[in-house]
Rosetta silent file (secondary structure, phi, psi, omega in degrees, C-alpha in Angstrom):
SEQUENCE: MEGWIMFKLVDLMAKGLDATNLRHKVLSNNLANANTPHFRRSDVDFSTIFQQSATLPVVTTHSRHIPSIRKKGTEARIIQDRTTALRNDGSNVDVDREMVLLLENQLHYQAMTDVISRRLNLLRTVIGEGR
SCORE:     score description
SCORE:     0.000 S_00000001
   1 L     0.000    3.205 -179.522   73.383  164.728   -0.435 S_00000001
   2 H   -64.547  -23.783  179.086   76.670  166.048   -1.824 S_00000001
   3 H   -66.428  -17.769 -177.922   74.868  169.242   -2.846 S_00000001
   4 H   -89.838    3.091 -178.223   74.475  170.139    0.805 S_00000001
   5 H   -58.362  -39.646  179.950   78.220  170.307    1.438 S_00000001
   6 H   -61.127  -41.754  179.969   78.163  174.091    1.073 S_00000001
   7 H   -68.200  -37.259  177.401   75.463  174.370    3.745 S_00000001
   8 H   -64.193  -40.268  179.381   77.358  172.025    6.037 S_00000001
   9 H   -64.002  -45.186  178.963   80.487  174.135    5.604 S_00000001
  10 H   -63.274  -40.861  178.449   78.630  177.354    6.408 S_00000001
  11 H   -62.666  -42.344  178.771   77.020  175.673    9.410 S_00000001
  12 H   -65.937  -41.197  177.797   80.416  174.471   10.627 S_00000001
  13 H   -64.267  -38.153  177.789   81.935  177.931   10.134 S_00000001
  14 H   -62.814  -38.315  176.317   79.066  179.468   12.126 S_00000001
  15 H   -64.362  -39.668  176.439   79.892  177.092   14.982 S_00000001
  16 H   -64.532  -37.191  176.617   83.512  178.217   14.729 S_00000001
  17 H   -62.857  -40.822  176.800   82.396  181.860   14.885 S_00000001
  18 H   -59.166  -43.978 -178.521   80.528  181.105   18.105 S_00000001
  19 H   -67.477  -41.727  179.696   83.674  179.566   19.574 S_00000001
  20 H   -69.638  -31.872  175.354   85.956  182.433   18.507 S_00000001
  21 H   -64.283  -44.495  176.783   83.459  184.931   19.913 S_00000001
  22 H   -62.275  -42.611 -179.344   83.543  183.112   23.253 S_00000001
  23 H   -63.893  -37.469  177.623   87.347  182.981   23.159 S_00000001
  24 H   -59.939  -43.646  179.058   87.501  186.733   22.516 S_00000001
  25 H   -63.904  -42.264 -178.581   85.431  187.346   25.656 S_00000001
  26 H   -66.954  -44.821  179.450   87.581  184.989   27.734 S_00000001
  27 H   -66.399  -37.014  176.638   90.882  186.478   26.534 S_00000001
  28 H   -64.241  -37.976  176.863   89.550  190.003   27.101 S_00000001
  29 H   -64.468  -38.998  176.402   88.602  188.990   30.632 S_00000001
  30 H   -59.426  -45.610  179.872   92.158  187.732   31.177 S_00000001
  31 H   -65.243  -39.644 -179.820   93.529  191.107   30.077 S_00000001
  32 H   -64.721  -28.469 -178.505   91.045  192.993   32.238 S_00000001
  33 L  -105.662   18.583 -176.603   92.177  191.008   35.285 S_00000001
  34 L   -58.859  -31.604 -178.547   95.896  191.006   34.510 S_00000001
  35 L  -100.207   11.276  177.609   96.674  193.022   37.647 S_00000001
  36 L   -84.054  121.633 -179.901   94.322  191.105   39.934 S_00000001
  37 L   -59.184  139.342  176.984   96.342  189.170   42.529 S_00000001
  38 L    63.738   17.333  177.426   95.996  185.372   42.321 S_00000001
  39 L   -75.671  135.006  177.280   93.923  185.581   39.114 S_00000001
  40 L  -107.476  127.179 -179.134   94.178  182.475   36.949 S_00000001
  41 L   -66.574  155.806  176.061   93.829  182.930   33.222 S_00000001
  42 E  -123.651  163.309  174.717   91.225  181.009   31.267 S_00000001
  43 E  -149.142  173.353 -178.705   91.019  179.895   27.669 S_00000001
  44 E  -109.747  128.976  177.977   88.546  178.160   25.405 S_00000001
  45 E   -98.050  102.290  174.945   89.032  174.556   24.382 S_00000001
  46 L  -133.762   27.852 -179.354   87.558  174.093   20.946 S_00000001
  47 L   -65.773  -28.703 -179.097   90.351  172.177   19.288 S_00000001
  48 L  -106.113    8.253 -175.096   88.088  169.164   18.733 S_00000001
  49 H   -60.256  -40.211 -178.622   84.868  171.065   18.061 S_00000001
  50 H   -72.679  -36.457  177.820   84.999  170.467   14.313 S_00000001
  51 H   -64.758  -42.110  177.965   85.889  166.802   14.711 S_00000001
  52 H   -63.678  -43.779 -178.160   82.945  166.325   17.083 S_00000001
  53 H   -63.164  -39.892 -176.337   80.598  168.179   14.749 S_00000001
  54 H   -70.007  -22.741 -177.302   81.598  166.150   11.721 S_00000001
  55 H   -95.547   -3.068 -179.800   80.889  162.830   13.433 S_00000001
  56 L   -75.152  143.979  176.945   77.399  163.676   14.675 S_00000001
  57 L   -70.562  145.503  179.694   74.469  162.026   12.919 S_00000001
  58 L   -87.140  126.498 -179.391   72.361  164.327   10.774 S_00000001
  59 L  -123.897  126.208  175.692   68.768  164.548   11.968 S_00000001
  60 L  -131.145  159.533  179.950   66.001  166.328   10.060 S_00000001
  61 L   -93.006  -10.579  179.879   62.229  166.363   10.440 S_00000001
  62 L  -145.920  144.867 -175.367   61.572  166.230    6.707 S_00000001
  63 L   -64.816  -20.304 -179.126   63.460  164.592    3.857 S_00000001
  64 L   -98.259    3.028  177.963   63.711  167.915    1.958 S_00000001
  65 L   -74.057  150.612  174.760   65.104  169.917    4.868 S_00000001
  66 L   -76.084  123.276 -178.387   68.664  171.152    4.753 S_00000001
  67 L   -68.241  144.876  179.027   70.584  169.047    7.258 S_00000001
  68 L  -118.731  144.122  176.945   72.252  170.837   10.136 S_00000001
  69 L  -109.313    6.360 -179.324   75.276  169.716   12.113 S_00000001
  70 L   -83.865   84.382 -177.341   74.893  172.286   14.891 S_00000001
  71 L  -110.366  161.648  175.445   73.899  169.895   17.637 S_00000001
  72 L   -63.369  151.638  178.791   74.242  169.990   21.385 S_00000001
  73 L    96.224   -2.464  179.204   77.462  168.594   22.724 S_00000001
  74 L  -112.603   12.664 -179.029   79.715  170.449   20.300 S_00000001
  75 L   -72.396  147.372  174.769   79.975  173.661   22.279 S_00000001
  76 L   -70.493  154.192  179.470   83.361  175.037   23.166 S_00000001
  77 E  -126.887  148.556 -179.577   84.218  174.949   26.842 S_00000001
  78 E   -87.923  130.540  177.598   86.120  177.344   29.066 S_00000001
  79 E  -121.106  144.440  178.955   89.116  175.885   30.865 S_00000001
  80 E   -98.025  133.386  179.891   91.133  177.509   33.632 S_00000001
  81 L   -82.251  112.742 -177.338   94.916  177.473   33.358 S_00000001
  82 L  -100.005   18.073  179.791   96.257  176.139   36.656 S_00000001
  83 L   -65.769  167.767 -177.960   99.941  176.423   35.746 S_00000001
  84 L   -61.003  152.389 -178.942  102.311  178.054   38.162 S_00000001
  85 L   -68.462  141.149  178.937  102.113  181.788   38.632 S_00000001
  86 L   -87.727  -20.210 -173.129  104.374  183.911   36.484 S_00000001
  87 L  -122.914  167.811 -178.988  104.433  186.845   38.853 S_00000001
  88 L   -67.088  -24.866 -178.278  104.979  187.519   42.532 S_00000001
  89 L   -83.309    3.214  176.453  101.300  188.386   43.084 S_00000001
  90 L    89.874   -1.897  179.225  100.239  184.838   42.132 S_00000001
  91 L   -82.059  148.273  176.885   98.699  185.723   38.772 S_00000001
  92 L  -115.419   22.902  178.998   99.573  183.690   35.695 S_00000001
  93 L   -88.355  122.267  174.004   98.417  186.247   33.100 S_00000001
  94 L  -105.843  108.723 -173.781  101.095  187.297   30.622 S_00000001
  95 H   -57.766  -42.507 -179.909   99.732  190.413   28.901 S_00000001
  96 H   -61.885  -43.682  179.526  101.927  190.002   25.817 S_00000001
  97 H   -64.565  -42.326  179.370  100.840  186.398   25.340 S_00000001
  98 H   -62.513  -38.693  178.992   97.170  187.307   25.793 S_00000001
  99 H   -65.831  -40.060  177.946   97.482  190.049   23.168 S_00000001
 100 H   -65.074  -43.546  178.850   99.039  187.606   20.691 S_00000001
 101 H   -64.262  -36.914  177.692   96.283  185.059   21.364 S_00000001
 102 H   -64.841  -42.691  177.796   93.648  187.774   20.925 S_00000001
 103 H   -64.731  -43.774  178.099   95.144  188.766   17.567 S_00000001
 104 H   -60.185  -42.341  178.867   95.339  185.124   16.463 S_00000001
 105 H   -63.440  -40.402  178.367   91.704  184.647   17.462 S_00000001
 106 H   -62.998  -40.054  178.167   90.703  187.730   15.488 S_00000001
 107 H   -65.009  -38.920  175.799   92.450  186.353   12.393 S_00000001
 108 H   -62.255  -43.937 -179.950   90.578  183.051   12.760 S_00000001
 109 H   -60.808  -46.554 -179.708   87.300  184.958   13.044 S_00000001
 110 H   -63.460  -39.074  179.015   88.053  187.018    9.935 S_00000001
 111 H   -64.187  -41.927  179.762   89.011  183.922    7.942 S_00000001
 112 H   -67.985  -40.259  177.926   85.765  182.182    8.870 S_00000001
 113 H   -65.684  -33.107  177.123   83.631  185.210    8.030 S_00000001
 114 H   -65.291  -43.542  178.392   85.423  185.413    4.683 S_00000001
 115 H   -62.128  -46.104  179.653   84.607  181.766    3.915 S_00000001
 116 H   -61.230  -45.241 -179.570   80.960  182.267    4.878 S_00000001
 117 H   -60.562  -43.535  179.545   80.719  185.434    2.800 S_00000001
 118 H   -64.588  -41.359 -179.986   82.203  183.736   -0.270 S_00000001
 119 H   -66.182  -41.363  179.491   79.867  180.748    0.040 S_00000001
 120 H   -69.666  -35.211  174.652   76.804  182.958    0.415 S_00000001
 121 H   -64.373  -38.941  176.454   77.891  185.084   -2.563 S_00000001
 122 H   -62.205  -42.748  178.318   78.243  181.888   -4.580 S_00000001
 123 H   -62.926  -42.270  177.021   74.736  180.894   -3.548 S_00000001
 124 H   -60.729  -40.996  178.828   73.405  184.327   -4.578 S_00000001
 125 H   -63.383  -43.815  179.858   75.090  183.932   -7.956 S_00000001
 126 H   -64.227  -44.709 -179.632   73.575  180.483   -8.466 S_00000001
 127 H   -64.579  -40.724 -179.919   70.106  181.665   -7.459 S_00000001
 128 L   -84.049    7.811 -179.950   70.368  184.721   -9.704 S_00000001
 129 L    54.620   36.457  174.386   71.723  182.552  -12.553 S_00000001
 130 L    79.854    8.522 -179.150   74.900  184.588  -12.701 S_00000001
 131 L   -70.711    0.000    0.000   73.248  187.955  -13.309 S_00000001
C-alpha cells in the first residue's frame, strides 16, 4: 500500500484546504465585526486535524479502491476567544493581529495548493509516461 502515499497526502492536503477556508471566513468575520461592541473574536482549532486524520482506520468497499482518510470526526472546529476585552467597548478584536493571522492563513493555503498541484502534475507525468 506504499504506492498510495501520494493519494493520502493529497487527501490530507484537501482536508487542510477545507480548514484554512473555514479559518479565512472566521477571521474575515472577526474583521467585519471589529467595531461591534462586546464582540468576541473566534478562531478555528485545527492544530490536531492532521494527527487525528493519520490515526483513523482506512475503510474501503473494494480491495482495489484508493483508500481515503477523509472521515467524519476530523473536521476543524470554531472556538470563541473568551479572553479579556482589549478595548473599552468590550470587544477583544485586534485588527492588526487579525490581519497577520489572515495573511498567515493565506500562506498556508497557498503552500497546500502548491503541494497538491505538484503531486497531480507528477501523476500526469507518470500516466503520460513522461511525454
